[in-house]
TORFIMAR-890856 format. One record per residue: residue in one letter; x, y, z of N, C-alpha, C in turn. Coordinates in steps of 0.02 Angstrom, whole numbers, plus 50000, padded with zeros to 5 digits. Layout:
AXYZXYZXYZ...
This chain:
M484434883046528483984883846580484394880146652E484824873946644485084869546687485864873546683I486004875846639486704879646666486644886546715L486144888546708485854895746743485694893246812A485554885946821485164886046889485764885046948I486434880446901486954878946940487194885246989P487364892146970487614896346988487174897747060S486444897347032485844898947097486024894347137L486224886347129485954882347171486874884147235V487344886047198487984886647224488024892847282I487574898747266487504902747315487104901447362V486664898247371486154896047416486584892747433L486814886247427487214881647465487714886647519S488064890747461488524894947506488274901447564L487864902047555487334905847619487334902247666W486994894747650486614890447707487324889447755V487954886947711488594886047731488554891047795A488714898947755488924903047791488444904847874H487854902947859487424903347906487384899747970S487584891747950487814886147992488354887948004I488964891447984489604893748022489494898048079F489174902248067488884908948122488564907148156L487914901148151487524898548184487974893148246N488444890248219488744887148257489504889848298R489484895248279490014901548325489654903748368R488974906448360488414907148417488484902648460L488354896848460488194890848485488784888948534I489384889848490490074889748531490284895948586E490014900348556489914905348610489554906548659S488984904048654488384903148718488604896848758K488894891748742489174887048775489954888648816K490354892148777490764895648812490664899448875R490074902848852489724908648902489664905948969Y489124900148954488774896048983489214893249035W489744891349022490264886449045490614892349113E490804898849077491084901549125490594904649170F489964905549167489554908549224489534901349257F489484893249249489264888449287489904888949328S490574889449294491164887449330491374893349375D491194900949342491234906549404490904908949454S490354905549457489544909149487489794905649568P489674912149606489794912249670489424907449723V488874903249688488564898849731488614893449687A488714887249721488614879949712488124877849648L488264877049586487844874649542488084867149531I487454863149542487614853949535486974852249477V487234848149426486674844149391486584838849417V485964836149404485914828849433485214824449351D485504819749357484804817249331484324814049346H483924810749322483274808849363483254803149419D484264800549422484164795549480484654799649534Y484694807949536484924811149562485704810149565C485944807949517486724804349498487194812449475I487604814349490487804819749462488174820749432T487864825849361488214825449313488594832449297E488724837249316488944844749326489154844949384W489634849649401490084852649469490344855549469N490124862449485490584869149468491154870849541Q491534875749526491834875549550491594879049644S491264881649634490864883449695490764877249751A490494872949706490214867449729490944865949747E491474862749730491924859049743492214865149820T492254870549806492404875849869492014873249943I491304875049919490854871849986490894866750000F490844861249976490754853449976491504848849996G492154853349965492804850949958492934842449910W492424841249882492534835549792492724839949743S493094838749713493044840449648492704837649609A492614840149537492314838849507492284832949463D492824829949473492934823049455492914816549497E493024819849577492614815049615491864814349634A491534821149615490824820349631490384817249557S490704817949502490374814749450489944806349469G489464808649446489084801949445489044798249514Q489134802449571488864800649626488294802849656N488054799449669487214799949702487254807849747I486824812149723486814817349784486804816749855I486424813649863485884812649933486494807949981E486794803549950487264799349977487904802449988L488064807149952488774810249943488804817249999I488114819550002488224826350045487724829050090V487274823050102486634823850137486694819450194P486704821150252486674817650332486094809950334D486394809650369485564803050353484984806850381F484874810250423484464811850474484004818950435D484394820050377484004824950326483944821350257Q484114813850245484054812150168483304813250152D482654809950199482114807650181481724815650151Q482034820450183481704828550179482054829050115V482794829650102482994830550037482614824549964I482574821749989482274818049929481484819649903S481224822049965480424823049951480514832249912V480964834649920481074842549882481374840449827L481844836349808481914835049743481304831649702Q480964827749730480454824449690480024829449683K479904835349727479544840549698479724844649648A480214845949641480594851449594480554846749528S480414838049548480364834349470479674835349416T479134836449492478504836649448478284845049465E478274847449502478174855149492478724860549447G479334856749446479834861449396480254864149457R480194865249502480464870349553480414867549636S480944867349678480744866349748481294870649780F481184872949845481674875549907481814872949958S482344873449984482234869850061483154872150103K483204870850154483604874450201483684866850235N484294864850237484524857550251485264857450262Y485504851850337486184851850337486434846950293N487034848650286487514844550234488234843450258I488474838450234489104835650235489594835450192T490234839650215490764841150170491214833750171K491764835950126492314831050122492624828550179N492814832850208493234832250285492644831550345E491914828150330491624826750373491314833550423T491364838450391491134844750442490294845850419E489984847350449489224848250465489204855150426I488904856550385488724864750354488074864850357F487554870250336486994872150339487024875550269C486514873950224486384876550154485674879350151E485644883650096485004885450077485094883849998W484474878449989484544875149907483804877949854R484024879749806483514880149742483544877249694N483004871549691483064866549638482674869449559H482894867049522482534871249443482554862549401K481854862149381482084855149337482024859249258L482734855249230482824860549157482574857549102A482454861149059481974858948991482394851148977G481914849148925482144842548896481734836248919K481994829548886481594823548909482134819548957K482754822949001483104817749021483094818849107G482654823149132482214823049185482894826349233E483394830449197483974833349257483754839449287I483964840649354483844845949382484394850149422L484284856049406484794860249429484774862749489C485134861149531485284863349608485724868049633I485604872549656485964879349681486134877949744A486604880249766486824878749830486984886349857Q486944886549913487274892149958487344891950036D488134890650036488394889350119488104893850153I487584894350209487394899050253487524897750334T487874894750342488154889750416488424897650465L488414902050422488784907050475488114913350481T487824913450433487244916150445486574912750504K486614905950495486334902750539486474902250605K487284902650614487424903450681487524908050698T487444913850661487224920250674486424922750709L486074918050670485164918650700485104914750748D485504909050766485514905550834485794908550893D486184911450869486554916150939486134922250973L485904924750900485444930650903484904927750948N484394921850942483984918550965484144917251032K484844912551048484804912851112485024918551153R485154923751130485124930551146484594934051167S484264932451138483544935051148483164933251198T483234924751187483054920951237483284921351313A483844923551311484154925251396483854929251417L483714935051376483514941651377482934940751410E482424939051371481684937251395481694933351452S482094929351456481994925351517482514927151571A482794931651601483374934951635483034938451697G483304937051738482844938351798483064945451811D483534949551802483634955051799483174959551747A483044965751762482664969251724482984974151672I482954972851592483644975451553483064978351501F483294986151486482924986851432483484992151374Y483444991951308483814997251279483665001851232T484015005651210483715011851175484175011451106D483875017651053483895018551000484545024351004S485115024250942485645028550956485555036250999K484835038650982484555045551031484515045351100G484495039451127484445036651196483685035551211L483215034851164482715033651175482135026451180I481885025451226481975016151246481595014251199E481755007551177481385003851128481274998151144F481554993951199481364986951218481434987451278A481004983351332481134980951384480944973551406N481184969651437481114961251443480494962051495P480144956951496479704954451553479854955551628S480574954051649480714956851719480834964651738F480874966051670480724974151684479984979451729F479394974151692478844975951692478524971451766A478944966951778478884964551852478994967151902L479494972451910479554976551948479044980951980G478554981751925477834985751953478134993251956L478454996451900478575003551922477925007851912K477915013051935477325015751919477465021351854D477725021451827477815024851769477935019651696Q477945012351700478255008851658477755009751597D477085011051607476545012051561476985017551492H477375021751509477665026751472478345026651477L478555020851452479125019651447479635019651394Y479225017851336479555017151257479375024651239G479925025251202480005031751185480305038351222T480365034651279480655039851332481295040451334H481485044651348482505046151351482595043151415I483085037551400483485035151475483605039251508G483845044351495484125050651559483355052451577K482855055051546482325055951600481975051151619Y481895046251606481585038551628482015037451709L482805037251694483045033651755483355041051805F483415047451784483535051351823483235057551831K482565057651795482225062051800482305067651761E483105068951770483045074751694483765072651660R483775075751591484265072851550484915075551562L485015082551598485485084751611485925081251668T485415078151715485735072251758486435068151731F485835064151682485945058851631486695061951604N486755068551577487495071251547487915070351591T487665070551633488395072351728488395064951732I488035058851723488315051251723488555052451678F488455052751604488815051251541489535051851548S489565058151590490255061751588490705054751649Q490415051251669490775049451728490795041651704F490605040251636490865031951616491475030751611S491635022551614492155019251627492435020451554V493025016151536493285015851495493015009651454N492665008251494492315000351448491625001451438H491595011751413490805013251410490285010651457T490565010551524489835007551590489895013051652W489365012651672489195018151731488665010851792R489195013551836488635008051871488525011351934G487715009351976487695016452043487065012952039T486635015752091485955016852153485435019552122I484865018652108484335022852094483765022152124T483305025352138482645025252169482085026452123K481555021452115481205022952081480425021452123A479985024552101479365024752142478925017452103S478675013952147478315006252124477705008252168Q477185001352125476625003452163476724997252238T477244995652264477204993352329477684996952361G477965004052350478225008952377478805010852332D479425015852367479985013952313480315010052333K480815008352274481165002852255482045006452262V482415002452278483115004752271483534998352202L483605001352150483954997552102484554999452097S485024991352097485714993052068485734994551999A486024999051956485995002751885486675001651852T486524996051793487434997351754486994999051686I487515003951647487015006051596487845005851566T487685003351512488195002851440488075005851379A488645009651369488465012051291488645010351249I488315007551189488895002951127488875005451074Y489455005251053489645009750990489885004850932H489845006550873489975004550817490115005950775R490855006750755491355010350735491565017150761N491575016250818491475024750878490975030250841R490355025850830489645028750821489115026650886L488865029950927488605026950971487645024550930V487595018450935487185015850928486625013550976S486835013251053486095010751092486485010251160Y486015012651213486395010151275485965003651288V486295000551354485944995751375485774996451453A485344994451479485134996551555485074989151596N485434988051624485284979951677485114984551764L484454983951768484224985351838484064978051879H484354979951933484224973152006483974976952070D483434973952093483124975952151483444973352196I483644979252227483944977752295483694981752370T483114981752350482694984852403482704982452472H482784974452448482604971552524483344971852559I483934971252519484614972452543484844977352571T484524984252547484684990152578484464990852640T483734987452623483574987752701483614986952750H483864978552737484204974552787484964977952803V485304980352761485914984452777485824992952816D485144995252798484954999652826484994999952902A484494993652925484324989952975484844990853028L485464986553002485974983753036486494991253047T486454994853023486875001553023486485004253079Y485905005453064485615008353120485735005753209R485774998453208485724995053257486414996053283V487094996153230487694996753265487725005353282Q487405010953230487585016753263486985019453327H486735013953341486135016653393486185013353449D485975015753510485625014653561485215008753557T484975002153577484574998953580483914998653614L484055001553685483565002653732483125010653694T483575015453671483345022153673483185024253601G483635021553560483575022953496484025029853484A484325034053527484665037153520485375033953493T485895040253484486425036553452486995034753498N487475030153484487705027653530488425031853533R488925029253599489645032653603490005032953534A489945027953519490465026553431490335031953385T489455032453382489295035953323489385044953359L489345047153412489415052553435490185055653422N490635050153417491415050953434491425054353358D491235047953310491375050353235491055057453219R490285059053226489945065753210490315070753247L490675069153300491095076053353491645076653294G491995070353274492515073853241492485076753172H491815076353143491695076653063491555084853097A491005087953161490785093653166491415096153183I491945095953225492475099553220492995101253166T492975096653103493365099653060492755103453032R492175104453037491885107752991491895116253024S492005113953077491855121953144492545124053139K492955121953108493895124353102493865128653024R493365124052979493265127152898492945132852905N492325132752948491665137552930491825142553000K492245141353037492475147353120491815147053150E491455140653159490815139653187491075137853254K490575137153303490845132953367490165127353383V490395122553408490165115953446489995115253514A489425115553511489185116153602488975107353603L489285106153675489085099153680488785099653778Y488225096853775487875096353831487865089453883F488105089153931488225083053950487785083054019I487265076954000486545076954037486575069854070D486545070454156486555067454205485955065854228L485485060554220484735059154265484935058554347N484505063754381484585063154440484125057754472D484525053854529483925049054563483915042454521F484235042554471483845036054421483935029654451K484425029054507484405022054547483825020554572L483695028354610482995027454657482525025654613V482395027754546481725024954514481815017154503N482455012154490482425007454480482385003154546D482375006154595482615002254667481765003254684R481525008954679480865007754706480275005254664Y480295007354582479965005054545479904997054490G480544996654499480764992754462481194993554403H481604989854356481944992354300481614993554243E480884990854236480524992354175480374998754175A480205003554230480135009154234480765012654243G481345010154256481735013654226481955015954156D481815008654120482005008154055481365014354009R480765013854045480045019754007480605025254015L481025027554082481085034954091481395036054042L482005031854039482665033053976482275033653908Q481925029153907481645030053833481185037053818N480755039753863480495044953848480905050353859V481445051853895481785056153918482045057253838A482505051753812482855052553737482485055253669K481645050653682481315053953641481205060653638N481015063253705480655069053715481215074453700I481985074153725482375079153677482655077753621R482415072853595482475072353505482075076953490A481415076853510480825080153497480955087653476C481255090553521481335097553549482105099453513L482275095953477482995100153442482865099653363R483365100153327483455101353256483705092853236N483365092953177483645086053134484515084653137S484905090353134485505091553109485975089953181D485515092453241485895091153318485705082853334T486375080653358486355072853395486315073253480V485865067253463485685064853549485895059253559C486405056953624486825049653614486765048953692R486595042953700486385039953763487085037153762Y487525040853823488415040753823488425035053878G488065031153928488155027853964487535028354017G487305020054044486905020554103486305026754093D486475032854148485805036354148486065042454104E486655042454081486955049154035486905051253969F486845055953940486545057553878487065063653861I487245064653812487495069653770487225074153720V487045079453715486795083253652487375087953625M487425085053564487745090053512487515093853463I487625101553478487335107353427487985108253393E487865109753334488195112553272488135119553262D488405124553240488125128953212487965135753279V488265136853305487915139853393487955147553345K487345149753367487255158053337487395162153404S487145160653466487395166953523487295161553598E487515166753657487495164153705486645163853714E486315166953691485575165253688485385160253649H485675157853619485585150953584485635147253626L486255146853664486625141453699485895139653742H485715145653790485365146653858484595142853826S484395142953759483845142853730483855135253741V484375131353697484385124753701484505121453769Q484715124553818484715120053872484095119853911D483705125853894483065127253920482475122653913A482785121253846482225116553792482385108653816I483015108053808483175100553837482895099353900M482995102953945482535103054024481905104054031A481695105753969480875104953990480715098553966A480955095653911480885089453874480925083653937I481585083753969481625080954035481015080754071N480795086254080480335087654154479705083854115E479725083654058478845080354031478725075454084P477885074254079477745068554120477885062654112I477755056854141477915051154112477595044354158Y477265043054134476575040554153476595030254161L476905030654241477205022954265476615018754253D476025021954272475185019054292474855024254295D474065022654331473715026554347473675030654385K474195029154447474385033054490474835037454520T475585034354458476235034854478476245039354420V476595044854423477095049954368477445050654383L478105051254345478705053954343478815058954317H479205064154357479335070354308480185071454322G480555070054260481385066454260481665075554282K482275075854337482735081854306483315077554309A483565084254300484245080754267484935087654290S485575085054311486115090554298486385091954234I486515097654191486605096554117487395102454142G487845099354107488265103954106488535106154027M488995110854000488865114653949489755114953927A489955112953854490615115853861490565116453776L490985122353760491085124853705491655122353661Y491695121053596492375121053561492265127653511P493055129853503493455128153529493645132953588D493085136453630493295139953689493595133953742H493165129853751493395125453823493755118353792A494035116553741494315111153709494775112653658A495165108053637495455108153557495195101753517D494915096853551494885089853520494175088753536G493935083853519493105079753532493315076353610E493795074753623493825070653684493835074953740E494335080953716494425086753786493555090153793L493235091553712492765092053745492265089853788I492185084053785491795077353822491975078453890K492635078153911492885078953970492775086454020A492755091553954492515097053984491675097954019A491185095253953490625095853981490475090554044D490835086154037490805081554099490925084854160H491555088754163491635091854225491215096854233A490795099954198490385104754206489855103554225M489635096654216488995093854238488955091554301Y489475090354330489695088654412489695094854436A489765099554414489975105854460489125106554459V488815104654409488065106954412487835103454484K488055095254480487735093554506487935093354599K488425095954604488775097054672488345103854688K488295107054668488005112754692487295113054695K486795109554641486225106054682486205102154747H486685097454747486595094654811486705098454865L487035103154857487215108654924486505109954930S486255113854878485605119054894484935116454881E484895108854870484175106754883484145101354914P483765101354984483795097755025483285090654990V482835094654958482395086154935482605084254875P482475077654879482465072554833482235075954765I482715074954713482875080354650482295076754587L482315071154591481635065954548481045068154561C480475069954550479855073354581479465064554563V478975064554575478575057954588477915061554610D477315061054555476805061954575476255056654596S476065055954666475595050154655474685050854656H474405051154605473975052954601473715051154538S472955050254538472715048654491472675052154416R472785048754356472765054754289472145057954282
């Protein structure tokens, strides 16, 4: 029996040895795979003991922090890579991993060359009685910088003094900052989801025309007018098309309220172009408009008429009733002449008591006579100085036509002036009474 038992024991021992060899090989292979995984992991893998001293340090940890495994081994992880201002937080995070099995944090770290970086940490307590902790770190400095930059830009966008909004790739408005809503535009409640072209230019077709005018930097600049709760606002607009890899992703619009500036500029322009007393255009403006009118006349083969008006006995009004009465006479004459003409016609105070009226697109002789009759009737409108005195202005009017009587603007004014003096001379010869009519009766 004993002899028979020996072979059985040998077989059992052989099987046990074979199994042990197999298990040992599996263990070696597992350790090899573990070290391959540990060493080649794209994130930093660091194992620390219960005193937070480093026992394992992979290649990614060396890449991120700069110390080799030999340099890091045995070092306290907190003292090695955590700046002073963040050490208390990191200690509490590691203590949490020791007691609860895992913890998570984002904190600043220091590299070997003393560069400050920002890392995301995941800490896991390893099984066993040693109290070891696996610390997994990923450098997110660039991500944090990107987020910080986005936060700065978002804050700048929110606090910008100019109104700013942007769209999606289809041009539909997605966001507007507080300064936009501060404009108080009437249709701002329907902003989101509206196409930028329809919102700013009322028609998308208009925006398509504008789009063709974008600069090489994909930008358009101009002015637009929008209705607000306090009246029309004039806005300086800058629209930029944003592209990514040659694909349109958004439009960004910047609007700046220039209403007060344009109002001031308009007022200054008006003062430069008009007579201060009467509001009629001044001599410089007349010369400019006359030059353009003659250019259009040549192109369209039309005629331009000039009426040179001289108020009769104006000095008599100043001498008898004072300069204030003379001013009122000039103001009323200018106002009445403007009222009887078309908006396209020009009324100019040429100097003193002289006015010039310019008419474009003369239709006929009858048209010329009807205009002169209307001017004379306007001048003759009653002007009440007080309850007892009413003035009825009268004037001598000379008319000249381009191109019939002159080849340019300067000659046309001279021709009309000569025609006026001819009329005045004729009146003085034929009328023995003062040409200025004065009624001295109660209104």
